[in-house]
C-alpha positions as CSV (number, residue, x, y, z in Angstrom):
1,M,67.0,111.0,100.2
2,T,69.8,109.1,101.9
3,A,70.4,105.4,101.2
4,E,69.1,104.6,104.7
5,E,65.9,106.6,104.1
6,K,65.4,104.7,100.8
7,L,66.0,101.4,102.5
8,R,63.4,102.2,105.2
9,E,60.8,102.9,102.4
10,E,61.7,99.6,100.7
11,L,61.3,97.6,103.8
12,K,57.8,98.9,104.6
13,Q,56.5,97.0,101.6
14,I,57.5,93.5,102.9
15,V,54.5,91.4,104.1
16,P,54.2,87.9,105.5
17,A,53.9,84.9,103.2
18,D,50.4,84.0,102.0
19,A,48.8,81.6,104.5
20,E,45.9,80.7,102.1
21,S,48.2,79.4,99.4
22,M,50.1,77.4,102.0
23,E,46.9,75.8,103.2
24,K,46.0,74.8,99.6
25,A,49.4,73.3,99.1
26,K,49.0,71.3,102.3
27,Q,45.7,69.9,101.1
28,R,47.2,69.0,97.7
29,W,49.9,67.0,99.4
30,K,47.3,65.1,101.4
31,S,45.6,64.0,98.2
32,V,48.8,62.8,96.5
33,G,48.9,59.0,96.2
34,K,51.6,58.2,98.7
35,P,52.0,57.9,102.5
36,L,51.1,61.1,104.3
37,F,54.1,63.4,105.0
38,S,56.5,60.8,103.7
39,L,58.7,63.4,101.9
40,G,59.2,65.3,105.1
41,K,61.1,68.6,104.7
42,L,60.6,68.5,100.9
43,E,56.8,68.7,101.5
44,D,57.3,71.5,103.9
45,A,59.5,73.4,101.4
46,V,56.9,73.1,98.7
47,I,54.2,74.4,101.0
48,R,56.4,77.3,102.2
49,I,57.2,78.3,98.6
50,A,53.5,78.3,97.8
51,G,53.1,80.9,100.5
52,I,56.1,82.9,99.2
53,K,54.7,82.9,95.6
54,G,51.1,83.4,96.7
55,K,49.9,80.4,94.6
56,A,49.6,76.7,95.2
57,V,50.8,75.7,91.7
58,Y,54.1,77.1,90.5
59,G,57.4,76.2,88.9
60,L,61.1,76.5,89.8
61,D,62.5,76.4,86.3
62,R,64.8,79.4,86.4
63,K,67.3,79.2,89.2
64,G,70.0,81.8,90.0
65,L,72.9,82.1,92.4
66,V,73.9,85.6,93.5
67,I,77.5,85.6,94.7
68,M,78.5,88.8,96.6
69,C,82.2,89.5,96.4
70,A,84.0,91.9,98.7
71,D,87.2,92.5,100.6
72,N,87.6,93.1,104.4
73,G,90.1,95.5,105.9
74,V,90.4,93.2,109.0
75,V,92.6,90.9,106.9
76,A,95.4,93.3,107.9
77,E,95.2,91.9,111.4
78,G,96.5,88.4,110.4
79,V,93.1,86.6,110.7
80,T,93.4,84.7,107.4
81,Q,95.7,82.2,105.8
82,T,95.7,84.0,102.4
83,G,95.7,87.6,101.2
84,Q,93.1,89.8,99.7
85,E,94.4,89.2,96.2
86,V,92.6,85.8,96.3
87,T,89.2,87.5,96.4
88,A,89.6,89.0,92.9
89,I,91.2,85.8,91.5
90,V,88.3,83.6,92.6
91,A,85.7,86.2,91.5
92,E,87.2,86.2,88.0
93,N,87.2,82.4,88.0
94,F,83.4,82.5,88.5
95,T,83.1,83.9,85.0
96,K,85.4,81.1,83.6
97,K,83.5,78.2,85.3
98,E,86.7,77.4,87.2
99,T,85.4,77.2,90.8
100,S,83.7,74.4,92.8
101,V,80.3,76.1,92.7
102,C,80.5,76.6,89.0
103,L,80.7,72.9,88.4
104,M,78.0,72.1,90.9
105,A,75.7,74.8,89.5
106,E,76.0,73.4,86.0
107,I,74.8,70.0,87.3
108,A,71.9,71.6,89.3
109,G,70.9,74.0,86.4
110,V,71.7,77.1,88.3
111,D,72.9,80.4,86.6
112,L,75.7,82.3,88.3
113,F,75.6,86.0,89.0
114,P,78.9,87.1,90.7
115,V,78.7,90.7,92.0
116,D,81.5,93.0,92.9
117,I,79.9,94.8,95.8
118,G,83.2,95.8,97.4
119,M,86.4,94.2,96.2
120,V,89.7,96.0,96.5
121,T,90.6,95.1,92.9
122,D,88.3,95.7,90.0
123,V,87.6,92.6,87.8
124,P,86.4,93.8,84.4
125,A,84.3,90.7,83.8
126,I,82.1,91.4,86.9
127,T,82.8,94.9,88.3
128,R,79.9,97.3,87.7
129,E,79.8,100.8,89.1
130,K,76.1,100.6,89.9
131,Y,76.7,97.7,92.3
132,K,80.1,98.5,93.8
133,V,79.8,100.4,97.1
134,A,83.5,100.8,98.0
135,Y,87.0,99.3,97.5
136,G,86.9,97.1,100.5
137,T,86.0,97.9,104.1
138,K,88.3,99.5,106.6
139,D,90.1,97.5,109.4
140,M,87.5,97.2,112.1
141,M,90.2,97.0,114.7
142,K,90.9,100.7,114.0
143,G,87.3,101.9,113.7
144,P,84.0,101.0,112.0
145,A,84.3,98.8,108.9
146,M,82.2,101.2,106.9
147,T,79.8,104.1,107.2
148,R,76.2,103.5,107.9
149,E,75.3,104.9,104.5
150,Q,77.6,102.4,102.8
151,A,76.0,99.6,104.7
152,A,72.5,100.8,103.7
153,Q,73.6,101.2,100.1
154,A,75.0,97.6,100.0
155,V,71.7,96.3,101.3
156,L,69.8,98.4,98.7
157,N,72.1,97.0,96.0
158,G,71.2,93.4,97.1
159,I,67.5,94.3,96.8
160,R,68.0,95.8,93.4
161,I,69.7,92.7,92.1
162,V,66.8,90.5,93.2
163,R,64.4,92.9,91.5
164,E,66.3,92.7,88.3
165,L,66.5,88.9,88.3
166,A,62.8,88.7,89.1
167,E,62.1,90.8,86.0
168,K,64.1,88.3,84.0
169,G,61.9,85.5,85.2
170,Y,63.9,83.8,87.9
171,D,61.8,81.6,90.2
172,I,64.3,80.9,93.0
173,L,67.6,82.3,94.1
174,A,70.5,80.9,96.1
175,T,73.1,83.0,98.0
176,G,76.9,82.8,97.9
177,E,79.9,84.9,98.7
178,M,83.6,85.4,98.1
179,G,85.7,87.6,100.3
180,I,88.9,86.7,102.2
181,G,88.3,87.5,105.9
182,N,84.5,87.1,105.8
183,T,84.3,84.4,108.4
184,T,85.8,86.9,110.8
185,T,83.2,89.6,110.0
186,S,80.4,87.0,110.1
187,S,81.5,85.8,113.5
188,A,81.6,89.4,114.8
189,V,78.1,90.0,113.5
190,V,76.6,86.8,114.9
191,S,78.3,87.3,118.2
192,V,76.7,90.7,118.6
193,L,73.2,89.8,117.2
194,L,72.9,86.5,119.2
195,E,74.7,87.8,122.3
196,K,77.1,84.9,122.2
197,D,80.7,84.8,123.3
198,V,83.1,85.4,120.4
199,E,84.9,82.1,121.0
200,A,81.6,80.2,120.7
201,V,80.8,81.5,117.2
202,T,84.3,81.6,115.7
203,G,85.9,78.8,113.6
204,R,89.0,78.3,111.6
205,G,87.6,79.6,108.4
206,A,89.6,78.5,105.5
207,G,92.1,76.6,107.6
208,L,93.7,78.7,110.4
209,S,96.2,77.1,112.8
210,S,95.3,77.0,116.6
211,E,97.4,80.1,117.1
212,G,95.7,81.8,114.1
213,L,92.3,81.0,115.6
214,R,93.2,82.5,118.9
215,R,94.3,85.7,117.1
216,K,91.1,85.8,115.2
217,V,89.0,85.6,118.4
218,Q,91.1,88.3,120.0
219,V,90.7,90.6,117.0
220,I,86.9,90.1,116.9
221,R,86.6,90.8,120.7
222,E,88.7,93.9,120.4
223,A,86.7,95.2,117.4
224,I,83.4,94.7,119.1
225,R,84.8,96.4,122.3
226,L,86.1,99.3,120.3
227,N,83.1,99.9,118.0
228,E,80.3,99.1,120.4
229,P,77.8,98.0,117.8
230,D,74.1,98.2,118.8
231,R,72.7,94.6,118.7
232,K,69.2,96.1,118.4
233,D,70.2,97.8,115.1
234,A,71.4,95.4,112.4
235,L,72.5,98.2,110.1
236,D,74.7,99.5,112.9
237,V,76.2,96.1,113.4
238,L,76.9,95.6,109.7
239,A,78.5,99.0,109.5
240,K,80.8,98.6,112.5
241,V,81.9,95.0,112.4
242,G,80.4,93.5,109.2
243,G,81.3,93.3,105.5
244,L,79.9,94.6,102.2
245,D,79.3,91.0,101.1
246,I,77.2,90.3,104.2
247,A,75.2,93.6,103.8
248,G,74.6,92.8,100.1
249,L,73.4,89.3,100.9
250,A,71.1,90.7,103.6
251,G,69.6,92.8,100.8
252,V,69.2,89.7,98.6
253,F,67.1,88.1,101.4
254,L,65.1,91.2,101.8
255,G,64.7,91.5,98.1
256,G,63.3,87.9,98.0
257,A,60.6,89.0,100.4
258,F,59.9,92.1,98.4
259,C,59.6,90.2,95.1
260,H,58.0,87.0,96.5
261,I,60.9,84.8,95.4
262,P,62.3,82.1,97.7
263,V,66.0,82.6,98.7
264,M,68.2,79.7,99.7
265,I,70.6,80.3,102.6
266,D,74.1,78.8,101.9
267,G,76.5,78.4,104.9
268,F,77.6,80.4,107.9
269,I,78.3,83.8,106.1
270,S,75.1,83.6,104.2
271,S,73.2,82.7,107.4
272,A,74.7,85.7,109.2
273,A,73.3,87.9,106.4
274,A,69.9,86.2,106.7
275,L,70.0,86.9,110.4
276,C,70.7,90.6,109.7
277,A,67.7,90.7,107.3
278,V,65.4,89.1,109.8
279,K,66.5,91.6,112.5
280,M,65.6,94.4,110.0
281,V,62.2,92.9,109.0
282,P,61.1,89.7,110.9
283,E,58.6,88.8,108.1
284,C,61.4,88.2,105.6
285,R,62.1,84.9,107.4
286,D,59.1,83.5,105.6
287,Y,60.9,83.8,102.3
288,M,64.1,81.9,103.3
289,L,65.0,78.2,102.9
290,A,68.0,76.7,104.7
291,S,70.1,74.5,102.4
292,H,72.6,72.8,104.8
293,R,74.1,72.9,108.2
294,S,77.5,74.4,107.8
295,G,80.6,72.8,109.2
296,E,81.6,76.2,110.6
297,T,81.4,76.5,114.4
298,A,78.2,78.6,114.5
299,G,76.5,77.5,111.3
300,G,73.8,75.4,112.9
301,M,73.5,77.9,115.8
302,V,72.4,80.7,113.4
303,L,69.9,78.4,111.6
304,D,68.4,77.5,115.0
305,A,68.1,81.1,115.9
306,L,66.3,81.7,112.7
307,G,64.0,78.8,113.4
308,L,64.9,77.1,110.1
309,S,65.8,73.5,109.4
310,E,68.3,72.5,106.8
311,F,67.8,70.0,104.0
312,I,71.2,68.4,104.1
313,D,74.0,67.9,106.6
314,C,77.2,67.2,104.6
315,N,79.6,69.1,107.0
316,M,80.3,71.5,104.1
317,S,82.1,74.8,104.7
318,L,83.2,75.8,101.2
319,G,81.1,78.9,100.7
320,E,80.5,80.4,97.2
321,G,76.9,79.1,97.4
322,S,77.9,75.5,97.1
323,G,75.6,74.2,99.8
324,A,72.6,76.2,98.4
325,V,73.2,74.9,94.9
326,A,73.6,71.3,96.3
327,A,70.1,71.5,97.8
328,M,68.3,72.8,94.6
329,P,67.8,69.3,93.0
330,L,66.0,68.1,96.1
331,L,63.5,70.9,95.7
332,D,63.0,69.9,92.0
333,M,62.3,66.3,93.1
334,G,59.8,67.3,95.8
335,L,58.0,69.7,93.5
336,A,57.8,67.0,90.7
337,V,56.0,64.6,93.1
338,Y,53.7,67.4,94.3
339,L,52.7,68.5,90.7
340,K,52.8,65.3,88.7
341,M,52.0,62.3,90.9
342,S,48.4,61.0,90.7
343,T,46.0,61.5,93.5
344,F,44.4,58.8,95.5
345,E,41.1,59.5,93.7
346,E,42.8,59.2,90.3
347,I,44.3,55.8,91.1
348,K,41.1,54.7,92.9
349,V,42.8,53.9,96.2
350,E,41.3,54.9,99.5
351,Q,43.0,58.0,100.8
352,Y,45.2,57.7,103.9
353,E,43.7,59.1,107.1
354,E,45.6,61.6,109.2
355,Y,46.2,60.5,112.8
356,E,48.0,62.3,115.6
């Protein structure tokens, strides 16, 4: 059986979130002794997670961040400020607690799981043969970034990682990535899937000059023209103009739906992966939460297309999963009120009535 055939079989098992559990959570919120709906999006998130887990009472004690690390051949076209060697350096630093998200995750109580799904250089601390699909993608200006089978395998590996973390008892996952050139691939993917002009969805990434940005737009346009990705086939789009990190993250979102675990979208690259996952299986949107509105040009555009509203708007564009981790404590606070606050009946106060 090919990787694509295996993937098709996996995706058949995804079902919508449980409506009955969400309704029970809504009723619980109405009984909590505070003004109705006064915690806004936090209440909505608690309700949505009830549907994801299929129960109105649950915990979010074990939190994990999956960071997909991969290199992109399109870097050869001069679309980045730094070289591919930075991917491996930062990936190794994840294991040493020497990156921004490491410090943030420690505060938020989130465990890190960096994954080498396609780096050019092996990093002994994280490289595992069972997860690594290839040593980087090819230059999409010269042909498809990867084969369809490689794209399918990367998605399958993302699903596999979620399944393994679910077996270890993780209650919620965040998504992150590291890969020089991945704002270029993300812009290409989003341009195709949303049928948007390349310039409208392409930003400066990690700090391109105006001339560098023009070059980046030109490269993406040419790659899309050359490879002719089919916007109705997300796997084709990933293979032709995407990246292994994006494909792996798409698998994480699909794995969340498969394992009934909420998965937090990080920024632009993560949201591009979420969009791919939803194009494959629309029901998996039920299992996603949007952490923040990325400072990247099309970050908010993708969330709007997904019909998801972010928790925070800090104009962040760091990546690594930093925005997803930053939103985790908000969920803890909302869930604490939901589970622990007395009801109107318990405090002997007349319950608020709901008006339009």
